[in-house]
SERO-4910 file (N, C-alpha, C, O; in steps of 0.05 Angstrom, whole numbers):
BEGIN
 pado doro    nc1    nc2    nc3   cac1   cac2   cac3    cc1    cc2    cc3    oc1    oc2    oc3
  Unk    A     17    -24      1      0      1      0     17     25      0     37     25     14
  Unk    A     11     44    -15     27     69    -20     16     88      2     -9     91      4
  Unk    A     32    101     17     27    118     38     36    145     32     59    149     22
  Unk    A     17    165     39     27    194     36     33    203     66     16    204     83
  Unk    A     59    210     70     67    217     98     59    247    103     56    263     85
  Unk    A     56    253    130     52    279    138     74    299    131     69    322    125
  Unk    A     98    287    133    122    305    129    122    313    100    126    336     93
  Unk    A    119    294     82    118    302     54     95    322     47     99    342     34
  Unk    A     71    315     58     48    331     53     53    360     62     49    379     46
  Unk    A     63    366     86     68    392     95     88    406     78     85    430     71
  Unk    A    110    393     70    129    404     53    117    414     27    123    436     18
  Unk    A    102    398     15     89    405    -12     70    427     -8     69    445    -24
  Unk    A     54    427     14     34    450     20     49    474     23     42    494     10
  Unk    A     70    475     38     84    500     42     98    510     16     99    534     10
  Unk    A    108    491      1    121    499    -25     99    512    -43    102    534    -53
  Unk    A     77    497    -47     56    508    -66     44    533    -57     40    552    -73
  Unk    A     37    534    -31     24    557    -20     41    582    -22     32    604    -26
  Unk    A     66    578    -18     86    601    -20     88    611    -50     94    634    -53
  Unk    A     83    595    -70     85    602    -98     56    614   -106     54    631   -124
  Unk    A     35    606    -93      8    616   -103     -4    635    -84    -19    652    -92
  Unk    A      1    632    -57    -11    652    -39    -37    642    -28    -48    655    -10
  Unk    A    -48    620    -38    -75    609    -28    -72    590     -5    -50    578     -1
  Unk    A    -93    587     11    -94    569     32    -99    539     21   -114    537      2
  Unk    A    -88    522     30    -91    493     21    -86    473     42    -75    479     62
  Unk    A    -96    447     37    -93    424     55    -88    402     38    -93    402     14
  Unk    A    -76    381     52    -73    356     40    -82    334     61    -73    335     84
  Unk    A    -99    315     52   -111    296     69   -100    269     63    -91    265     40
  Unk    A    -99    250     82    -90    225     77   -112    205     68   -134    215     61
  Unk    A   -108    180     68   -126    160     58   -153    158     73   -172    147     63
  Unk    A   -153    169     98   -176    169    115   -190    195    113   -211    198    126
  Unk    A   -181    214     98   -192    239     96   -185    260    118   -197    281    121
  Unk    A   -164    251    135   -153    267    157   -130    287    146   -112    280    132
  Unk    A   -134    312    154   -114    332    145    -86    327    157    -83    325    181
  Unk    A    -68    324    140    -37    320    147    -20    342    138      3    345    147
  Unk    A    -30    358    120    -15    383    111    -35    408    113    -58    408    104
  Unk    A    -25    427    124    -42    450    126    -24    476    126     -5    478    142
  Unk    A    -31    495    109    -15    519    108    -19    535    134      1    545    145
  Unk    A    -43    537    144    -47    551    169    -38    537    195    -37    549    216
  Unk    A    -32    512    191    -23    494    213    -44    494    237    -37    491    261
  Unk    A    -69    497    230    -90    499    251   -109    474    252   -123    469    272
  Unk    A   -109    460    230   -129    439    226   -116    411    223   -128    393    213
  Unk    A    -91    408    233    -78    380    232    -96    361    249   -105    369    270
  Unk    A   -100    338    238   -115    317    252   -146    317    248   -159    298    256
  Unk    A   -156    339    236   -187    342    232   -193    326    207   -177    323    188
  Unk    A   -218    314    208   -228    300    187   -242    317    167   -261    331    175
  Unk    A   -236    318    142   -247    335    123   -270    319    107   -263    299     93
  Unk    A   -294    327    109   -316    313     96   -313    309     66   -318    288     55
  Unk    A   -305    329     52   -304    326     23   -280    307     15   -281    293     -5
  Unk    A   -258    309     32   -234    290     26   -244    260     32   -236    242     17
  Unk    A   -260    258     52   -269    230     59   -286    220     37   -283    197     29
  Unk    A   -304    235     27   -321    227      4   -305    220    -21   -311    201    -34
  Unk    A   -285    235    -27   -268    230    -50   -250    204    -44   -245    189    -63
  Unk    A   -241    198    -20   -227    175    -16   -244    149    -13   -234    127    -16
  Unk    A   -273    153     -8   -289    130     -9   -297    125    -39   -311    105    -43
  Unk    A   -289    141    -59   -294    137    -87   -320    148    -97   -330    140   -118
  Unk    A   -331    166    -81   -357    178    -91   -351    198   -114   -367    203   -131
  Unk    A   -328    209   -113   -320    226   -135   -290    230   -136   -276    224   -116
  Unk    A   -279    240   -158   -251    245   -160   -245    276   -153   -222    283   -148
  Unk    A   -266    292   -152   -261    320   -145   -288    331   -137   -310    323   -146
  Unk    A   -284    351   -117   -308    366   -108   -303    395   -110   -282    404   -101
  Unk    A   -322    409   -122   -318    437   -125   -339    451   -109   -363    444   -112
  Unk    A   -331    470    -92   -350    488    -75   -351    515    -86   -331    528    -86
  Unk    A   -373    524    -97   -375    552   -107   -378    571    -84   -383    563    -61
  Unk    A   -376    597    -93   -381    617    -72   -408    618    -63   -412    623    -39
  Unk    A   -429    614    -79   -456    612    -70   -461    590    -51   -474    592    -31
  Unk    A   -449    566    -59   -452    543    -40   -439    548    -12   -449    541      9
  Unk    A   -417    561    -15   -402    567     12   -420    587     27   -422    584     51
  Unk    A   -432    607     16   -448    627     30   -473    612     42   -480    617     65
  Unk    A   -485    594     27   -509    583     38   -502    562     59   -521    554     73
  Unk    A   -478    553     62   -471    534     83   -467    547    111   -462    532    130
  Unk    A   -470    573    113   -469    588    137   -437    582    150   -433    578    174
  Unk    A   -421    582    133   -391    579    145   -383    549    147   -359    544    153
  Unk    A   -401    529    141   -391    502    145   -372    495    119   -354    479    122
  Unk    A   -375    507     96   -359    502     74   -346    527     65   -356    549     70
  Unk    A   -324    524     51   -308    546     40   -306    544      9   -305    522     -1
  Unk    A   -306    565     -5   -303    563    -33   -276    552    -40   -256    560    -30
  Unk    A   -277    532    -58   -252    519    -66   -256    494    -81   -278    486    -90
  Unk    A   -231    480    -82   -231    456   -101   -215    433    -88   -191    437    -80
  Unk    A   -227    410    -85   -214    386    -75   -209    365    -96   -227    361   -113
  Unk    A   -187    352    -99   -183    332   -119   -168    309   -108   -152    312    -89
  Unk    A   -172    287   -119   -158    261   -110   -130    261   -118   -122    273   -138
  Unk    A   -113    248   -102    -84    244   -109    -82    213   -115    -87    196    -98
  Unk    A    -75    207   -139    -72    178   -146    -43    172   -154    -28    188   -166
  Unk    A    -37    148   -146     -8    137   -152    -12    110   -162    -21     93   -147
  Unk    A     -7    105   -187    -12     80   -200    -39     68   -196    -43     44   -190
  Unk    A    -60     88   -199    -85     82   -198    -97     79   -171   -122     74   -169
  Unk    A    -81     81   -151    -89     80   -120    -91    105   -110    -73    122   -112
  Unk    A   -116    111    -96   -122    134    -81   -106    135    -55   -109    118    -37
  Unk    A    -89    154    -53    -71    158    -32    -76    182    -15    -65    184      7
  Unk    A    -92    201    -22    -99    225     -9   -113    245    -26   -120    239    -49
  Unk    A   -118    269    -16   -132    288    -30   -116    316    -28   -100    319     -9
  Unk    A   -119    334    -46   -108    360    -45   -132    381    -47   -149    380    -64
  Unk    A   -132    399    -27   -156    418    -28   -144    447    -27   -125    451    -12
  Unk    A   -154    466    -41   -148    492    -42   -172    513    -42   -192    511    -56
  Unk    A   -168    532    -25   -190    552    -23   -186    577    -41   -164    588    -43
  Unk    A   -207    586    -55   -205    609    -72   -224    607    -94   -240    588    -95
  Unk    A   -225    627   -112   -242    626   -134   -238    601   -153   -216    594   -161
  Unk    A   -259    588   -159   -257    564   -172   -240    565   -200   -223    549   -207
  Unk    A   -248    587   -214   -235    589   -241   -205    592   -237   -190    588   -257
  Unk    A   -193    599   -213   -165    604   -210   -153    580   -195   -130    573   -201
  Unk    A   -167    568   -176   -156    548   -159   -158    519   -170   -143    501   -162
  Unk    A   -178    517   -190   -181    490   -202   -156    480   -216   -147    458   -210
  Unk    A   -145    496   -235   -121    487   -247    -97    483   -231    -80    466   -237
  Unk    A    -96    500   -209    -75    497   -190    -76    471   -176    -56    457   -172
  Unk    A   -102    464   -167   -107    438   -154    -98    415   -170    -84    397   -161
  Unk    A   -107    417   -197   -100    393   -214    -70    390   -218    -59    367   -218
  Unk    A    -56    412   -221    -28    412   -224    -16    400   -197      0    382   -198
  Unk    A    -23    411   -175    -14    403   -148    -18    374   -145      0    360   -135
  Unk    A    -39    364   -152    -46    334   -148    -25    318   -164    -15    298   -154
  Unk    A    -19    328   -188      0    312   -207     26    313   -194     41    293   -194
  Unk    A     33    338   -183     61    341   -173     65    326   -147     87    316   -143
  Unk    A     43    323   -129     47    306   -106     49    278   -114     66    264   -104
  Unk    A     32    269   -132     33    243   -142     63    233   -152     74    212   -147
  Unk    A     74    253   -168    100    248   -180    120    248   -158    139    232   -158
  Unk    A    116    266   -138    136    267   -115    136    240    -99    157    229    -92
  Unk    A    110    230    -94    107    205    -80    121    182    -97    134    164    -85
  Unk    A    118    183   -122    131    162   -139    162    166   -136    176    146   -135
  Unk    A    172    189   -135    202    194   -134    212    183   -108    232    170   -106
  Unk    A    194    190    -87    204    178    -59    203    149    -58    219    137    -45
  Unk    A    184    138    -72    182    108    -70    206     96    -86    219     78    -77
  Unk    A    211    107   -109    233     96   -125    260    101   -110    278     83   -110
  Unk    A    262    126    -99    288    130    -82    289    110    -61    311     98    -56
  Unk    A    267    104    -47    268     84    -25    275     56    -35    290     41    -23
  Unk    A    265     49    -59    269     23    -70    300     22    -78    313      3    -72
  Unk    A    309     43    -91    338     44    -99    354     41    -75    374     26    -74
  Unk    A    347     57    -55    364     54    -29    365     26    -17    385     17     -6
  Unk    A    340     12    -19    338    -14     -7    354    -33    -25    367    -50    -13
  Unk    A    353    -32    -52    369    -49    -69    399    -42    -64    416    -60    -61
  Unk    A    406    -17    -63    433    -10    -61    443    -22    -33    465    -32    -30
  Unk    A    426    -21    -12    433    -31     15    438    -61     12    457    -72     23
  Unk    A    420    -75     -3    423   -106     -7    448   -113    -22    462   -133    -16
  Unk    A    453    -97    -43    479   -100    -58    503    -95    -41    522   -109    -42
  Unk    A    502    -74    -26    525    -67     -8    530    -91     11    552   -101     13
  Unk    A    507   -100     24    511   -123     44    522   -147     28    540   -161     38
  Unk    A    512   -152      5    522   -175    -10    550   -172    -19    565   -191    -21
  Unk    A    558   -147    -24    586   -143    -31    603   -147     -9    624   -158    -11
  Unk    A    595   -137     16    611   -141     40    616   -170     45    639   -178     50
  Unk    A    595   -186     43    596   -215     46    616   -228     27    632   -245     34
  Unk    A    615   -217      0    632   -226    -19    660   -218    -13    679   -233    -18
  Unk    A    663   -193     -3    691   -186      5    702   -202     26    726   -208     25
  Unk    A    686   -210     47    695   -227     68    702   -255     57    722   -266     67
  Unk    A    687   -266     38    691   -291     28    717   -291     11    732   -311     11
  Unk    A    721   -270     -4    745   -267    -22    769   -265     -3    789   -279     -7
  Unk    A    767   -249     18    789   -246     37    799   -276     49    822   -282     51
  Unk    A    778   -292     56    782   -317     64    795   -335     44    813   -351     51
  Unk    A    786   -333     18    799   -347     -3    829   -337     -8    847   -353    -14
  Unk    A    832   -309     -6    856   -300    -10    876   -308     11    899   -314      4
  Unk    A    868   -310     38    882   -321     58    890   -350     53    913   -359     58
  Unk    A    869   -364     44    873   -394     40    893   -397     17    909   -416     18
  Unk    A    893   -379     -4    911   -381    -25    941   -378    -16    959   -392    -24
  Unk    A    943   -359      1    970   -353     12    980   -376     29   1003   -384     27
  Unk    A    961   -389     45    970   -414     59    978   -436     41    998   -450     44
  Unk    A    959   -440     21    966   -461      1    990   -457    -12   1006   -476    -15
  Unk    A    996   -433    -22   1020   -427    -35   1045   -434    -19   1065   -447    -28
  Unk    A   1042   -424      8   1066   -429     26   1068   -460     31   1090   -470     34
  Unk    A   1045   -474     33   1047   -506     36   1060   -517     13   1075   -536     17
  Unk    A   1053   -508    -12   1065   -519    -35   1095   -514    -36   1112   -531    -44
  Unk    A   1101   -490    -28   1130   -482    -28   1145   -503     -8   1167   -513    -13
  Unk    A   1132   -507     15   1146   -523     34   1147   -554     22   1166   -568     27
  Unk    A   1127   -560     10   1128   -589     -3   1149   -592    -23   1163   -613    -24
  Unk    A   1152   -571    -40   1174   -573    -58   1202   -574    -46   1220   -588    -55
  Unk    A   1205   -557    -25   1231   -557    -11   1235   -585      1   1257   -595      1
  Unk    A   1212   -597     13   1218   -623     25   1225   -645      6   1241   -662     10
  Unk    A   1211   -642    -18   1218   -663    -39   1246   -659    -50   1259   -679    -56
  Unk    A   1256   -633    -52   1283   -630    -61   1302   -639    -41   1323   -650    -49
  Unk    A   1297   -636    -13   1314   -644      7   1314   -677      7   1335   -690     12
  Unk    A   1291   -689      1   1288   -718      2   1304   -728    -21   1318   -748    -17
  Unk    A   1302   -717    -45   1319   -725    -68   1347   -725    -63   1362   -743    -72
  Unk    A   1357   -702    -47   1385   -702    -39   1391   -723    -21   1413   -735    -24
  Unk    A   1374   -729     -2   1380   -754     15   1382   -779      2   1400   -795      8
  Unk    A   1364   -783    -18   1366   -808    -35   1393   -810    -49   1405   -832    -50
  Unk    A   1401   -788    -60   1428   -788    -76   1448   -795    -53   1465   -813    -59
  Unk    A   1449   -785    -31   1467   -793    -10   1466   -822     -3   1487   -836     -1
  Unk    A   1441   -832     -1   1437   -861      5   1448   -879    -18   1460   -900    -14
  Unk    A   1441   -868    -43   1454   -887    -66   1484   -889    -65   1496   -910    -68
  Unk    A   1497   -865    -59   1526   -868    -55   1536   -887    -32   1556   -900    -34
  Unk    A   1519   -887    -10   1527   -905     11   1521   -935      3   1535   -954     11
  Unk    A   1500   -937    -15   1495   -964    -24   1517   -975    -43   1524   -999    -43
  Unk    A   1525   -958    -59   1549   -964    -76   1574   -972    -60   1588   -990    -67
  Unk    A   1578   -957    -38   1599   -967    -21   1595   -993     -9   1613  -1010     -7
  Unk    A   1571   -997      0   1564  -1025     13   1567  -1047     -8   1576  -1069     -3
  Unk    A   1558  -1039    -34   1561  -1060    -55   1591  -1068    -60   1598  -1091    -63
  Unk    A   1608  -1046    -60   1636  -1051    -64   1646  -1069    -40   1661  -1088    -44
  Unk    A   1638  -1062    -17   1645  -1079      6   1638  -1107      3   1653  -1126      9
  Unk    A   1612  -1111     -7   1601  -1139    -11   1616  -1152    -30   1622  -1175    -25
  Unk    A   1625  -1142    -53   1641  -1153    -74   1669  -1161    -64   1680  -1182    -70
  Unk    A   1679  -1141    -46   1705  -1149    -33   1702  -1172    -14   1719  -1190    -12
  Unk    A   1680  -1172      0   1674  -1194     19   1672  -1222      4   1682  -1242     12
  Unk    A   1657  -1221    -20   1657  -1244    -35   1684  -1255    -45   1689  -1279    -44
  Unk    A   1700  -1237    -53   1727  -1244    -62   1743  -1255    -38   1759  -1274    -41
  Unk    A   1739  -1244    -18   1755  -1252      7   1745  -1280     16   1761  -1296     26
  Unk    A   1719  -1284     13   1709  -1312     19   1720  -1332      0   1725  -1355      7
  Unk    A   1722  -1323    -25   1732  -1341    -46   1759  -1350    -43   1766  -1373    -47
  Unk    A   1778  -1329    -36   1803  -1333    -30   1808  -1350     -6   1827  -1366     -5
  Unk    A   1792  -1346     14   1791  -1362     40   1784  -1391     34   1795  -1409     46
  Unk    A   1768  -1396     15   1758  -1424      7   1780  -1437     -6   1786  -1461     -2
  Unk    A   1795  -1421    -24   1817  -1434    -39   1839  -1442    -19   1851  -1463    -20
  Unk    A   1844  -1425     -1   1868  -1429     20   1859  -1454     37   1875  -1472     43
  Unk    A   1833  -1454     45   1822  -1476     60   1827  -1503     45   1835  -1523     57
  Unk    A   1821  -1503     19   1824  -1527      4   1853  -1533      2   1859  -1557      1
  Unk    A   1868  -1517      1   1897  -1523     -1   1907  -1535     26   1926  -1551     27
  Unk    A   1895  -1526     46   1905  -1536     73   1896  -1563     80   1906  -1575     99
  Unk    A   1876  -1574     65   1868  -1601     67   1849  -1603     92   1832  -1586     98
  Unk    A   1855  -1627    109   1838  -1630    133   1842  -1609    154   1825  -1605    170
  Unk    A   1865  -1596    153   1872  -1573    171   1855  -1549    165   1850  -1532    183
  Unk    A   1845  -1547    142   1830  -1522    133   1801  -1525    132   1787  -1508    120
  Unk    A   1790  -1549    146   1761  -1553    143   1745  -1532    160   1725  -1521    151
  Unk    A   1756  -1526    182   1742  -1505    200   1744  -1478    187   1725  -1463    188
  Unk    A   1765  -1472    174   1768  -1446    161   1751  -1444    137   1743  -1422    129
  Unk    A   1746  -1470    124   1727  -1471    100   1700  -1462    107   1687  -1447     91
  Unk    A   1691  -1471    131   1664  -1463    142   1661  -1431    143   1641  -1419    134
  Unk    A   1682  -1421    154   1683  -1392    158   1683  -1377    130   1669  -1357    125
  Unk    A   1699  -1389    111   1699  -1379     84   1671  -1379     70   1662  -1359     59
  Unk    A   1656  -1402     73   1630  -1405     62   1611  -1381     72   1596  -1368     57
  Unk    A   1613  -1377     98   1596  -1357    114   1602  -1330    103   1584  -1314     98
  Unk    A   1629  -1324     98   1635  -1298     88   1627  -1293     61   1620  -1271     54
  Unk    A   1627  -1315     43   1616  -1315     17   1587  -1309     16   1578  -1293      0
  Unk    A   1572  -1322     34   1543  -1319     38   1536  -1290     45   1517  -1278     36
  Unk    A   1554  -1280     64   1549  -1253     73   1552  -1233     51   1536  -1214     49
  Unk    A   1573  -1237     34   1576  -1221     11   1552  -1221     -8   1542  -1200    -17
  Unk    A   1542  -1247    -13   1519  -1250    -31   1495  -1235    -21   1481  -1220    -35
  Unk    A   1490  -1242      7   1467  -1230     19   1466  -1201     20   1445  -1188     17
  Unk    A   1491  -1188     24   1494  -1160     24   1487  -1149     -4   1473  -1129     -7
  Unk    A   1498  -1162    -23   1494  -1153    -50   1465  -1153    -58   1455  -1134    -69
  Unk    A   1451  -1177    -50   1422  -1180    -55   1407  -1157    -41   1391  -1143    -53
  Unk    A   1413  -1152    -15   1402  -1131      0   1404  -1103    -13   1385  -1087    -14
  Unk    A   1428  -1100    -22   1433  -1074    -37   1416  -1070    -61   1405  -1048    -65
  Unk    A   1414  -1091    -75   1396  -1094    -99   1368  -1085    -92   1358  -1066   -103
  Unk    A   1356  -1099    -71   1327  -1091    -62   1327  -1063    -54   1311  -1048    -64
  Unk    A   1344  -1056    -37   1343  -1027    -27   1344  -1008    -50   1329   -989    -50
  Unk    A   1361  -1013    -71   1364   -998    -94   1337   -995   -108   1328   -973   -115
  Unk    A   1324  -1020   -112   1298  -1019   -125   1279  -1003   -111   1266   -986   -123
  Unk    A   1277  -1007    -85   1258   -991    -68   1265   -960    -70   1247   -944    -72
  Unk    A   1289   -953    -70   1296   -925    -72   1289   -912   -100   1282   -889   -104
  Unk    A   1291   -931   -120   1282   -921   -146   1253   -916   -147   1244   -897   -159
  Unk    A   1237   -935   -134   1209   -931   -133   1202   -903   -118   1186   -886   -127
  Unk    A   1215   -901    -93   1211   -877    -80   1219   -853    -96   1205   -832    -94
  Unk    A   1238   -854   -110   1249   -831   -126   1228   -825   -147   1223   -802   -153
  Unk    A   1215   -847   -160   1195   -843   -179   1170   -829   -169   1158   -811   -182
  Unk    A   1163   -839   -143   1140   -827   -130   1144   -797   -124   1127   -780   -129
  Unk    A   1170   -792   -114   1177   -764   -107   1177   -746   -132   1169   -723   -132
  Unk    A   1185   -759   -154   1185   -741   -178   1153   -734   -187   1147   -712   -195
  Unk    A   1137   -755   -184   1107   -749   -189   1097   -729   -169   1082   -711   -178
  Unk    A   1104   -730   -143   1097   -711   -123   1106   -683   -130   1092   -663   -130
  Unk    A   1131   -684   -138   1144   -658   -147   1131   -644   -170   1128   -620   -171
  Unk    A   1123   -662   -190   1109   -652   -213   1082   -640   -205   1074   -618   -214
  Unk    A   1066   -656   -189   1040   -649   -181   1041   -622   -163   1023   -604   -165
  Unk    A   1061   -620   -146   1065   -598   -129   1072   -572   -146   1063   -550   -140
  Unk    A   1087   -577   -167   1093   -553   -185   1067   -544   -200   1063   -520   -204
  Unk    A   1052   -564   -209   1029   -555   -222   1008   -542   -203    995   -523   -209
  Unk    A   1007   -554   -179    989   -541   -158    997   -514   -151    981   -495   -149
  Unk    A   1024   -511   -148   1036   -483   -142   1029   -463   -165   1023   -440   -160
  Unk    A   1029   -472   -189   1022   -454   -212    991   -448   -211    983   -425   -215
  Unk    A    974   -467   -205    944   -461   -203    940   -446   -178    923   -429   -178
  Unk    A    955   -449   -156    951   -431   -132    960   -403   -138    947   -385   -129
  Unk    A    981   -399   -153    990   -373   -159    969   -358   -176    963   -335   -171
  Unk    A    960   -372   -196    939   -361   -215    914   -355   -197    901   -334   -201
  Unk    A    907   -372   -180    883   -367   -163    888   -342   -144    871   -324   -140
  Unk    A    913   -342   -135    919   -318   -119    917   -292   -133    905   -273   -123
  Unk    A    928   -290   -157    925   -266   -175    896   -260   -180    886   -238   -177
  Unk    A    881   -282   -189    852   -275   -195    837   -267   -170    820   -250   -172
  Unk    A    842   -278   -147    828   -269   -123    834   -240   -117    817   -225   -109
  Unk    A    860   -231   -121    868   -203   -116    852   -185   -136    842   -163   -128
  Unk    A    847   -194   -163    834   -177   -182    806   -177   -174    794   -155   -176
  Unk    A    794   -198   -166    765   -199   -158    759   -181   -133    739   -167   -131
  Unk    A    778   -182   -116    775   -164    -92    776   -134   -100    760   -119    -90
  Unk    A    795   -127   -119    794   -101   -130    768    -92   -145    758    -70   -142
  Unk    A    758   -111   -160    734   -107   -174    710   -102   -155    694    -83   -158
  Unk    A    707   -120   -135    687   -117   -114    689    -91    -99    669    -79    -93
  Unk    A    714    -82    -94    717    -57    -78    707    -34    -96    695    -15    -85
  Unk    A    711    -35   -122    701    -14   -140    670    -14   -142    657      6   -142
  Unk    A    659    -38   -142    629    -40   -144    618    -28   -116    598    -13   -115
  Unk    A    631    -35    -95    619    -27    -70    621      3    -68    603     16    -57
  Unk    A    644     16    -79    647     44    -79    625     56    -95    612     76    -87
  Unk    A    620     45   -119    597     56   -136    569     54   -122    553     73   -123
  Unk    A    564     31   -110    538     27    -96    535     47    -72    513     56    -68
  Unk    A    556     54    -57    556     72    -38    551    100    -48    537    115    -35
  Unk    A    563    108    -72    558    134    -82    530    135    -92    518    157    -91
  Unk    A    518    113   -104    491    111   -114    472    119    -89    455    137    -90
  Unk    A    477    104    -68    459    106    -42    463    136    -33    442    149    -27
  Unk    A    485    148    -31    488    176    -24    473    194    -42    459    212    -33
  Unk    A    475    188    -68    460    207    -86    428    207    -82    414    227    -84
  Unk    A    420    181    -77    390    178    -73    382    193    -48    362    208    -48
  Unk    A    398    189    -26    391    203     -3    392    233     -5    375    247      7
  Unk    A    410    243    -21    411    272    -24    387    282    -40    376    304    -35
  Unk    A    379    265    -61    357    272    -78    331    272    -61    314    289    -64
  Unk    A    330    253    -42    305    249    -28    303    275     -8    283    278      7
***
């Protein structure tokens, strides 16, 4: 329902009366005076306005003769309905010679209706601007969270890449150690073989030493086999680390792109919010 406020009614009455010099009133949807040049009849119910608001007529004209016959109950003048989008929202009444005040009343009614529309539109724009501003503020908060998350993700990816690099370095060190162990295993195998040859040459006196030689040769073989297994495992780990490194690099690139995009979105949203705030200020000033 469209409402004609007392504040707006009085503002318009004072403006129009100052330009024309005639007494005038504005009544609300109940026919109650809410705007009065004389400021003496606020809150009084006007019979003609009530009839207009009840739909009996769109306007009522009181001639000088009718006013004189009413013994002071009526005054010469003209009252007309104020309509906004086809809805009766109030009436405008002006006292004076009908041939003079009738066109003034018709113009004033249109002016008041237009002003009510303007106020409504301004209020709607302010409401929409407020909603947009609140939505933008929520979006800014969300973007800030994403922005913060992007920084953390970027830092985490950097830490992963460093850890992968350090692990690859350790694997290289381990490979060097395994090469050393493999050399020792080969030397142990040769030592066992030499020991077996000497034991065979010693005959029955070298039987005990032959057992030791066999164990030394087994140790060399087992060490060599263990080195082969460890090497295979390290190669698998190295392959997995290479995959992790590639994924981390790709994730870091995505994270960096997301980080830049988030910064741009934050700047764009800040610009939108500034424009919305300016629009809201302009609407308030116009109102």
